[in-house]
C-alpha positions in Angstrom: -3.1 30.9 -95.6 -5.0 32.2 -92.6 -8.1 34.3 -92.9 -10.2 36.3 -90.4 -13.5 37.5 -89.6 -15.4 39.4 -87.1 -18.4 38.3 -86.2 -21.5 38.9 -83.5 -22.6 35.8 -81.4 -24.3 35.0 -78.1 -22.1 32.7 -76.1 -24.3 29.9 -75.1 -21.9 27.8 -73.0 -18.4 26.7 -72.0 -16.5 23.6 -72.1 -13.3 22.3 -71.4 -11.6 18.8 -71.4 -8.7 16.9 -71.1 -7.6 14.6 -74.1 -5.7 11.3 -74.0 -2.6 13.4 -74.7 -3.0 15.2 -71.9 -3.6 18.8 -73.3 -6.8 20.7 -72.7 -9.0 21.6 -75.3 -11.2 24.5 -75.1 -14.8 25.0 -76.8 -17.7 27.3 -76.7 -21.3 26.9 -77.5 -22.5 29.9 -80.0 -25.5 31.2 -81.3 -25.8 33.4 -84.2 -29.2 34.5 -85.8 -31.0 30.8 -85.3 -27.6 28.9 -86.2 -26.1 27.4 -82.6 -22.8 25.1 -82.9 -19.8 24.4 -80.9 -16.3 26.0 -81.8 -12.7 25.6 -80.6 -11.0 28.5 -78.9 -7.7 29.2 -76.7 -7.5 29.0 -73.2 -7.1 33.2 -73.1 -10.7 33.8 -74.8 -12.4 30.9 -72.9 -11.7 32.3 -69.9 -12.3 35.9 -71.0 -16.3 35.5 -72.4 -19.3 34.5 -69.5 -22.3 32.2 -71.0 -25.6 33.9 -71.9 -23.7 37.5 -73.1 -23.2 38.6 -76.5 -20.0 39.3 -77.9 -18.1 40.3 -80.9 -15.8 37.8 -81.7 -12.8 37.4 -84.4 -12.8 33.9 -86.3 -9.5 32.3 -87.7 -9.6 29.9 -90.6 -6.2 27.8 -91.1 -6.5 26.1 -94.6 -3.3 23.9 -94.1 -4.9 22.3 -91.1 -8.5 22.8 -92.4 -9.4 24.5 -89.0 -11.8 27.3 -87.8 -11.5 28.6 -84.3 -12.1 31.7 -82.0 -8.9 34.2 -82.0 -10.1 36.8 -80.2 -12.7 38.8 -78.5 -14.0 42.2 -79.3 -13.7 45.2 -76.5 -17.2 45.7 -76.5 -20.4 43.6 -76.8 -22.0 45.2 -79.8 -22.8 42.4 -82.2 -22.4 45.2 -85.3 -19.6 44.7 -87.6 -16.1 45.9 -86.2 -12.7 46.6 -87.8 -9.6 44.8 -86.3 -8.4 47.3 -84.6 -11.5 47.1 -82.1 -10.0 43.5 -81.1 -8.8 42.7 -77.5 -6.4 39.7 -78.7 -5.0 37.7 -75.7 -1.2 38.0 -74.9 0.7 35.1 -76.2 3.4 33.8 -73.0 
């Protein structure tokens, strides 16, 4: 089962790295209220955000893999609650 939620955060930094298997992994350092941390995201999300700016993000939890990641970026930078219809979801290729 996959669960999703929308949340406003500040993007602090972006990081990408190449794993030993040759795959590239993308992470965002985020701040929400007084809590900070890093979270994985897709290449499309990574390329569509800039550091030190607020964004509304869609987060997805996959209980099969016990993983939480960023799955979409809101069209606006509002930190208010939003509906799924407001989301800009990266095109899958």
